N, C-alpha and C positions, 0 to 999 in steps of 0.2 A: 472484444472491445480493447483497443490499444490505448495506452496512456503515454503522455510525454512528460519530460522533466518540467516541473512547475505546476502540473495539474493538481487540483485539489480533489481528493477522493475521500470516500467514507468506507470504513472497514465493515464488511458484511459477513465475516465468518463467525464461527461459534466461540471465539475467544471472549470470555466473559469480561476481561479487563479492558479490551480495546474495541469491542463490538459497538458500532454506531459512532465511534469517534472520527473526527475529521483529521486528515493528515495531508502532507504535500509530497509528491513524487520528487525524490532527490536524484536517483540513478535508475537507469534501465539496464538490468543485468543481461549479459549475453546468454542466449539459449544454450543449455547443456545438451550434448548429444545423448547422454545416458538417461535424461529425464524425458517425460512426455512433452508435448508441445505446449507448455504453459510458460508464458513470459513471466519473469520474476522482476520485482521492483523493490528498491530500498525506499522506504517512506520515512518522513520525519514528523514527529508529533511535537510541534513547537511549544505548546502550552503544557506539556506533560513533564513536570520537573521531578517527580518522585519515582519515575520508572525509566527504563531505557528510552532514549529519545529517538533512536533509529531502529527499525524492524524491517525484515524481509517478508513480503507477501507475494503470493501468486495472483495472476490476473483475475481468476475467478473469485478471489476473496475480497475484491475491491469493486466499488462502483463510483460513478461520478457523484460528487457532492452537489446538493442543491444550493447553488449560489444565487442569491437574490440581489 
């Protein structure tokens, strides 16, 4: 499942601090030849002021957020 810049995603990895939080895709990083075929993304947590605002996640750690 590929994401684009501006997509709203939900974190679904085992990170206890960020799991279930909603973020926005800011950058799609180029694939590294030394890594497996996992696309990496820089995401922004706009409402998270007490932690790092930007984090890098792999594609399998994200899912589309339910936007109503």
